Every structure is written in C-alpha cells, then in structure tokens.
KEBA-786999 format. One record per residue: residue number from 1; residue in one letter; x, y, z of N, C-alpha, C in turn. Coordinates in nm, 3 decimals, padded with zeros to 5 digits. Atoms other than C-alpha are relative to their C-alpha. Example, Ala and Ser with C-alpha at 12.3 -4.5 7.8 and 13.67 -1.06 7.14 Angstrom:
[site 1 a [00.089 -00.119 00.000] [01.230 -00.450 00.780] [00.090 00.120 00.000]] [site 2 s [-00.082 -00.119 -00.006] [01.367 -00.106 00.714] [-00.077 00.109 00.073]] 
***
This chain:
[site 1 x [-00.076 -00.118 -00.053] [14.257 -15.027 -00.363] [-00.108 00.098 00.047]] [site 2 x [00.097 -00.114 -00.042] [13.947 -14.793 -00.338] [-00.065 -00.050 00.127]] [site 3 x [00.051 00.042 -00.127] [13.798 -15.020 -00.065] [00.096 00.016 00.108]] [site 4 x [-00.098 -00.016 -00.105] [14.113 -15.008 00.141] [00.013 00.147 00.031]] [site 5 x [-00.005 -00.146 -00.028] [14.132 -14.622 00.108] [-00.122 00.037 00.083]] [site 6 x [00.119 -00.035 -00.064] [13.764 -14.591 00.210] [-00.005 -00.056 00.154]] [site 7 x [-00.011 00.051 -00.126] [13.832 -14.827 00.510] [00.085 00.072 00.090]] [site 8 x [-00.086 -00.073 -00.073] [14.130 -14.632 00.616] [-00.061 00.146 00.049]] [site 9 x [00.064 -00.133 -00.038] [13.931 -14.302 00.601] [-00.098 -00.013 00.109]] [site 10 x [00.096 00.030 -00.104] [13.656 -14.452 00.794] [00.053 -00.026 00.140]] [site 11 x [-00.077 00.030 -00.135] [13.893 -14.571 01.074] [00.054 00.128 00.054]] [site 12 x [-00.052 -00.129 -00.046] [14.051 -14.231 01.092] [-00.103 00.082 00.069]] [site 13 x [00.106 -00.088 -00.039] [13.714 -14.058 01.122] [-00.050 -00.050 00.133]] [site 14 x [00.046 00.051 -00.123] [13.610 -14.295 01.400] [00.095 00.034 00.110]] [site 15 x [-00.093 -00.028 -00.106] [13.928 -14.237 01.598] [-00.008 00.152 00.031]] [site 16 x [00.011 -00.145 -00.041] [13.898 -13.862 01.565] [-00.127 00.027 00.074]] [site 17 x [00.128 -00.024 -00.066] [13.531 -13.871 01.689] [00.001 -00.056 00.134]] [site 18 x [-00.016 00.054 -00.134] [13.639 -14.077 01.995] [00.084 00.078 00.087]] [site 19 x [-00.107 -00.061 -00.079] [13.936 -13.877 02.089] [-00.049 00.120 00.081]] [site 20 x [00.040 -00.118 -00.074] [13.742 -13.569 02.191] [-00.148 00.013 -00.016]] [site 21 x [00.148 00.005 00.004] [13.371 -13.651 02.236] [-00.049 00.137 00.056]] [site 22 x [00.069 -00.125 -00.047] [13.147 -13.338 02.281] [-00.096 -00.051 00.116]] [site 23 x [00.071 00.013 -00.115] [12.983 -13.327 02.616] [-00.145 00.056 -00.017]] [site 24 x [00.146 -00.057 -00.001] [12.609 -13.274 02.654] [00.001 00.128 00.095]] [site 25 x [00.010 -00.111 -00.086] [12.507 -12.960 02.836] [-00.007 -00.038 00.153]] [site 26 x [00.013 00.063 -00.140] [12.414 -13.176 03.142] [00.145 -00.040 00.050]] [site 27 x [-00.122 00.049 -00.043] [12.757 -13.343 03.143] [00.101 00.125 00.014]] [site 28 x [-00.077 -00.123 -00.026] [12.929 -12.994 03.093] [-00.023 00.060 00.145]] [site 29 x [00.040 -00.053 -00.133] [12.741 -12.864 03.397] [00.056 -00.083 00.115]] [site 30 x [-00.049 00.087 -00.091] [12.827 -13.162 03.599] [00.156 -00.001 00.025]] [site 31 x [-00.151 -00.018 00.002] [13.202 -13.139 03.502] [00.037 00.136 00.066]] [site 32 x [-00.025 -00.127 -00.056] [13.190 -12.771 03.602] [-00.011 -00.001 00.153]] [site 33 x [00.013 00.004 -00.140] [13.059 -12.865 03.944] [00.104 -00.083 00.065]] [site 34 x [-00.109 00.074 -00.051] [13.331 -13.120 03.989] [00.117 00.086 00.006]] [site 35 x [-00.107 -00.090 -00.019] [13.580 -12.857 03.918] [-00.007 00.088 00.110]] [site 36 x [00.012 -00.090 -00.110] [13.433 -12.617 04.160] [00.012 -00.073 00.135]] [site 37 x [-00.020 00.076 -00.125] [13.420 -12.897 04.428] [00.155 -00.020 00.023]] [site 38 x [-00.146 00.019 -00.011] [13.795 -12.966 04.362] [00.077 00.126 00.047]] [site 39 x [-00.056 -00.125 -00.042] [13.868 -12.594 04.406] [-00.018 00.028 00.151]] [site 40 x [00.037 -00.002 -00.138] [13.687 -12.595 04.728] [00.084 -00.081 00.102]] [site 41 x [-00.085 00.093 -00.069] [13.895 -12.882 04.838] [00.146 00.030 00.012]] [site 42 x [-00.143 -00.050 00.000] [14.217 -12.696 04.766] [00.080 -00.048 -00.118]] [site 43 x [-00.090 00.043 00.118] [14.318 -12.855 04.438] [-00.022 00.115 -00.097]] [site 44 x [00.000 -00.100 00.110] [14.388 -12.656 04.126] [-00.042 -00.070 -00.122]] [site 45 x [00.039 00.075 00.117] [14.185 -12.824 03.851] [00.005 00.091 -00.113]] [site 46 x [00.008 -00.058 00.125] [14.218 -12.756 03.498] [-00.079 -00.089 -00.105]] [site 47 x [00.081 00.065 00.095] [14.002 -12.861 03.188] [00.093 -00.005 -00.124]] [site 48 x [-00.079 00.028 00.120] [14.190 -13.033 02.907] [-00.094 -00.001 -00.125]] [site 49 x [00.104 -00.015 00.110] [13.996 -12.919 02.589] [00.006 -00.114 -00.106]] [site 50 x [-00.021 00.110 00.101] [14.141 -13.208 02.373] [-00.076 -00.117 00.029]] [site 51 x [00.088 00.121 -00.042] [13.964 -13.471 02.577] [-00.104 00.020 00.109]] [site 52 x [00.109 -00.050 -00.086] [13.725 -13.280 02.803] [00.018 -00.057 00.147]] [site 53 x [-00.024 00.052 -00.137] [13.895 -13.412 03.128] [00.028 00.111 00.095]] [site 54 x [-00.030 -00.085 -00.105] [13.926 -13.246 03.459] [00.139 -00.046 00.052]] [site 55 x [-00.117 00.053 -00.038] [14.283 -13.264 03.556] [00.048 00.080 00.134]] [site 56 x [-00.048 -00.062 -00.126] [14.445 -13.208 03.906] [00.119 -00.071 00.060]] [site 57 x [-00.109 00.072 -00.076] [14.745 -13.299 04.119] [-00.024 -00.002 00.144]] [site 58 x [00.012 00.019 -00.136] [14.760 -13.434 04.459] [00.135 -00.058 00.051]] [site 59 x [-00.131 00.053 -00.046] [15.088 -13.491 04.645] [00.100 -00.038 -00.103]] [site 60 x [-00.090 00.030 00.108] [15.279 -13.467 04.319] [-00.046 -00.089 -00.113]] [site 61 x [00.054 00.099 00.110] [15.065 -13.719 04.125] [-00.105 00.067 -00.081]] [site 62 x [00.098 -00.051 00.079] [14.858 -13.630 03.840] [-00.120 -00.090 -00.022]] [site 63 x [00.133 00.072 00.014] [14.487 -13.735 03.822] [-00.075 00.067 -00.118]] [site 64 x [00.101 -00.058 00.100] [14.214 -13.685 03.558] [-00.124 -00.068 00.018]] [site 65 x [00.147 00.057 -00.020] [13.841 -13.732 03.575] [-00.066 00.015 -00.145]] [site 66 x [00.090 -00.005 00.113] [13.623 -13.816 03.273] [-00.142 -00.009 00.045]] [site 67 x [00.140 00.001 -00.023] [13.261 -13.736 03.280] [-00.081 -00.036 -00.129]] [site 68 x [00.080 00.022 00.115] [13.014 -13.902 03.047] [-00.143 -00.034 00.037]] [site 69 x [00.147 00.027 -00.034] [12.639 -13.943 03.017] [-00.069 00.090 00.079]] [site 70 x [00.075 -00.079 -00.087] [12.391 -13.826 03.255] [-00.107 -00.093 00.059]] [site 71 x [00.107 00.078 -00.076] [12.133 -13.953 03.508] [00.011 -00.149 -00.007]] [site 72 x [-00.114 -00.054 -00.076] [12.347 -14.119 03.627] [00.113 00.043 -00.089]] [site 73 x [-00.111 -00.025 00.076] [12.676 -13.980 03.512] [00.107 -00.122 00.020]] [site 74 x [-00.108 00.098 -00.006] [12.953 -14.222 03.432] [00.131 00.061 00.025]] [site 75 x [-00.123 -00.080 -00.041] [13.276 -14.105 03.609] [00.117 -00.105 -00.008]] [site 76 x [-00.133 00.068 -00.009] [13.633 -14.244 03.546] [00.086 00.094 00.067]] [site 77 x [-00.105 -00.065 -00.074] [13.900 -14.137 03.795] [00.131 -00.080 -00.038]] [site 78 x [-00.110 00.058 00.049] [14.246 -14.198 03.655] [00.122 00.061 00.082]] [site 79 x [-00.118 -00.039 -00.060] [14.587 -14.175 03.825] [00.114 -00.021 -00.095]] [site 80 x [-00.118 00.035 00.065] [14.920 -14.146 03.644] [00.070 -00.106 00.059]] [site 81 x [-00.076 00.095 -00.052] [15.128 -14.436 03.687] [00.149 00.017 -00.008]] [site 82 x [-00.133 -00.011 00.015] [15.486 -14.514 03.634] [00.052 -00.065 -00.127]] [site 83 x [-00.067 00.057 00.118] [15.715 -14.597 03.347] [00.065 -00.131 00.025]] [site 84 x [-00.057 00.136 -00.011] [15.827 -14.947 03.297] [00.148 00.007 -00.078]] [site 85 x [-00.134 00.001 00.063] [16.205 -14.954 03.226] [00.026 -00.140 -00.050]] [site 86 x [-00.012 00.133 00.040] [16.205 -15.336 03.195] [-00.082 -00.094 00.065]] [site 87 x [00.085 00.105 -00.068] [16.039 -15.660 03.301] [-00.137 00.029 -00.023]] [site 88 x [00.139 -00.014 00.019] [15.718 -15.600 03.142] [-00.082 -00.109 00.054]] [site 89 x [00.083 00.111 -00.047] [15.595 -15.958 03.225] [-00.019 00.009 00.151]] [site 90 x [00.012 -00.017 -00.141] [15.665 -15.893 03.591] [-00.096 00.107 00.038]] [site 91 x [00.102 -00.106 -00.026] [15.463 -15.569 03.583] [-00.142 -00.058 -00.034]] [site 92 x [00.133 00.048 00.032] [15.182 -15.743 03.410] [-00.051 -00.092 00.108]] [site 93 x [00.033 00.082 -00.122] [15.186 -15.995 03.692] [-00.045 00.082 00.108]] [site 94 x [00.043 -00.079 -00.114] [15.176 -15.724 03.951] [-00.135 00.065 -00.026]] [site 95 x [00.130 -00.053 00.032] [14.888 -15.568 03.767] [-00.120 -00.085 00.023]] [site 96 x [00.097 00.106 -00.025] [14.691 -15.891 03.759] [-00.029 -00.019 00.149]] [site 97 x [00.016 00.018 -00.147] [14.761 -15.927 04.131] [-00.095 00.107 00.056]] [site 98 x [00.087 -00.116 -00.039] [14.625 -15.577 04.205] [-00.141 -00.010 -00.044]] [site 99 x [00.125 00.000 00.062] [14.331 -15.622 03.979] [-00.080 -00.116 00.080]] [site 100 x [00.075 00.105 -00.062] [14.236 -15.958 04.152] [-00.028 00.020 00.143]] [site 101 x [00.008 -00.015 -00.135] [14.282 -15.830 04.501] [-00.073 00.124 00.053]] [site 102 x [00.070 -00.128 -00.034] [14.124 -15.473 04.502] [-00.122 00.012 -00.092]] [site 103 x [00.124 -00.026 00.063] [13.774 -15.411 04.426] [-00.014 00.150 -00.063]] [site 104 x [00.035 -00.122 00.057] [13.658 -15.135 04.197] [00.119 00.077 -00.069]] [site 105 x [-00.114 -00.066 00.059] [14.014 -15.032 04.088] [00.070 -00.089 -00.102]] [site 106 x [-00.062 00.069 00.106] [14.207 -15.133 03.784] [00.143 00.057 -00.017]] [site 107 x [-00.136 -00.026 00.044] [14.583 -15.137 03.701] [00.007 -00.063 -00.141]] [site 108 x [-00.024 00.065 00.131] [14.673 -15.176 03.336] [00.120 00.059 -00.064]] [site 109 x [-00.140 -00.042 00.059] [14.998 -15.172 03.145] [-00.007 00.026 -00.140]] [site 110 x [-00.020 -00.029 00.149] [15.069 -15.025 02.814] [00.136 -00.057 -00.037]] [site 111 x [-00.135 00.050 00.029] [15.386 -15.101 02.634] [00.109 00.060 00.088]] [site 112 x [-00.111 -00.056 -00.060] [15.590 -14.850 02.840] [-00.033 00.053 00.143]] [site 113 x [00.040 -00.050 -00.127] [15.381 -14.758 03.145] [-00.113 -00.077 00.065]] [site 114 x [00.119 00.054 -00.069] [15.127 -14.860 03.401] [-00.083 00.118 00.049]] [site 115 x [00.091 -00.099 -00.045] [14.820 -14.664 03.475] [-00.105 -00.065 00.097]] [site 116 x [00.103 00.053 -00.102] [14.549 -14.688 03.741] [-00.137 00.072 -00.003]] [site 117 x [00.130 -00.065 00.009] [14.178 -14.620 03.734] [-00.105 -00.063 00.082]] [site 118 x [00.120 00.060 -00.075] [13.837 -14.668 03.901] [-00.112 00.068 -00.087]] [site 119 x [00.110 -00.046 00.072] [13.496 -14.614 03.754] [-00.125 -00.011 00.092]] [site 120 x [00.119 00.005 -00.085] [13.159 -14.527 03.913] [-00.109 00.095 -00.058]] [site 121 x [00.113 -00.091 00.048] [12.822 -14.355 03.863] [-00.038 00.080 00.109]] [site 122 x [00.052 -00.096 -00.082] [12.682 -14.049 04.017] [-00.124 00.056 -00.047]] [site 123 x [00.127 -00.079 00.049] [12.340 -13.885 03.994] [00.021 00.137 00.035]] [site 124 x [00.001 -00.144 -00.022] [12.429 -13.568 04.166] [00.146 00.034 00.050]] [site 125 x [-00.120 -00.043 -00.051] [12.727 -13.360 04.270] [00.018 -00.033 00.148]] [site 126 x [-00.006 00.037 -00.156] [12.645 -13.441 04.642] [00.049 -00.143 00.002]] [site 127 x [-00.044 00.144 00.012] [12.696 -13.818 04.545] [00.145 00.003 -00.020]] [site 128 x [-00.139 -00.009 00.055] [13.036 -13.724 04.383] [00.073 00.041 00.131]] [site 129 x [-00.073 -00.045 -00.104] [13.140 -13.534 04.697] [00.008 -00.107 00.113]] [site 130 x [-00.001 00.108 -00.101] [13.053 -13.827 04.937] [00.102 -00.096 -00.036]] [site 131 x [-00.097 00.120 00.028] [13.262 -14.082 04.748] [00.123 00.033 -00.066]] [site 132 x [-00.129 -00.051 00.085] [13.543 -13.874 04.576] [00.112 -00.061 00.074]] [site 133 x [-00.120 00.035 -00.069] [13.794 -13.946 04.854] [00.013 -00.155 00.019]] [site 134 x [-00.011 00.149 -00.003] [13.702 -14.314 04.884] [00.052 -00.060 -00.126]] [site 135 x [-00.048 00.069 00.130] [13.753 -14.376 04.515] [00.153 00.054 -00.030]] [site 136 x [-00.131 -00.030 00.002] [14.082 -14.172 04.535] [00.084 -00.096 00.063]] [site 137 x [-00.069 00.103 -00.070] [14.185 -14.410 04.795] [00.011 -00.142 -00.063]] [site 138 x [00.001 00.125 00.070] [14.097 -14.708 04.581] [00.101 00.005 -00.121]] [site 139 x [-00.100 00.002 00.108] [14.313 -14.584 04.290] [00.135 00.003 00.060]] [site 140 x [-00.127 00.009 -00.080] [14.597 -14.509 04.536] [00.047 -00.144 00.046]] [site 141 x [-00.010 00.142 -00.048] [14.546 -14.856 04.681] [00.046 -00.094 -00.120]] [site 142 x [-00.043 00.093 00.108] [14.574 -15.020 04.337] [00.148 00.034 -00.043]] [site 143 x [-00.145 -00.024 00.034] [14.898 -14.840 04.265] [00.096 -00.041 00.101]] [site 144 x [-00.086 00.040 -00.108] [15.051 -14.923 04.598] [00.009 -00.156 00.006]] [site 145 x [00.004 00.154 00.015] [14.945 -15.294 04.564] [00.085 -00.042 -00.108]] [site 146 x [-00.065 00.032 00.138] [15.088 -15.310 04.211] [00.154 00.021 00.037]] [site 147 x [-00.129 -00.039 -00.015] [15.417 -15.150 04.327] [00.055 -00.099 00.106]] [site 148 x [-00.037 00.082 -00.113] [15.446 -15.363 04.648] [00.027 -00.135 -00.063]] [site 149 x [-00.010 00.132 00.054] [15.388 -15.691 04.462] [00.114 -00.011 -00.090]] [site 150 x [-00.103 00.004 00.087] [15.620 -15.611 04.193] [00.133 00.001 00.069]] [site 151 x [-00.126 -00.017 -00.070] [15.901 -15.493 04.433] [00.037 -00.122 00.076]] [site 152 x [-00.031 00.123 -00.067] [15.863 -15.814 04.647] [00.056 -00.107 -00.087]] [site 153 x [-00.027 00.123 00.078] [15.903 -16.053 04.353] [00.093 00.034 -00.117]] [site 154 x [-00.077 -00.023 00.126] [16.091 -15.868 04.080] [00.103 00.111 00.027]] [site 155 x [-00.096 -00.095 -00.016] [16.313 -15.606 04.232] [00.144 -00.063 00.002]] [site 156 x [-00.144 00.069 00.027] [16.699 -15.667 04.158] [00.071 00.031 00.138]] 
***
C-alpha cells in the first residue's frame, strides 16, 4: 500500500511539473519577441501563464505557440480543431490521410476533438518571421485536408 501511495504521489508530481514548465530567460525573451512580432502583424496575442503559450486568433480560429529550449528554439504552432460528434473511426481515418499527405503538419484526434499542429526550429526571431506564415499555411492545410477527406467519405 505504501508503495502504491508513493507511486501515485510521484506520478502527480511529474504531471504537475510537465503542465507548466518554467521557461529559461532566453526562451522568455524569444517568446516576447514572438508576441511583439504578432502585434506588428495585427494580431492580438496573449500569454497563458498556466502553460506559457502565446495565444492569438486569426479569422475566428484560435492558435497557440509553444516555445522551448534555445539555440535553436523548438517551436510548436497549434490550431484549434473541431469537435467530433460521432464517427471517431472516420475522423481517425481522415487524420491518417492528412498526416500521410502533408509534410510537417499533424492532425491528431482525442476522444472528443481533432487538433492540428506543426513543429519547427528557429535560431532567431528573423528566422521565425520568415517562416511563420508558411507554417500557419501548413496547419491550415492539415485542417482543410482532414475535413475534406472526412466529408467526401463519411458525411451523411
């Protein structure tokens, strides 16, 4: 019983430490530069202190950026997906199709929704500025390909 209790406590501590990792001063500075870039591009970014993400909206869709590491920085760009009302297997098939046909982007299904992401490395904010819209297009492309495939084969 004592071992089980210790195991549960260790698991909980691990989850708590993963959920809101502290960023290094270098990663915080880079995240701030991303936030400033988004502002100059006309977005209204916010920082979520619970997970250190940069959140913004574009054309009604919510996006968030995760910054980790440094030299180079590991960047994840996520887009909110859509809720699955039914036919999870059909949606998994559509996600697999999108993942197999679009490079650099990923569609993944949870129990109730589908999310879209891409990952990349940047050494400087200038690198980020050069590729930001390309990777935004990748995430949007994954979403569109997933929806199109699903609608062609599984819509009622």
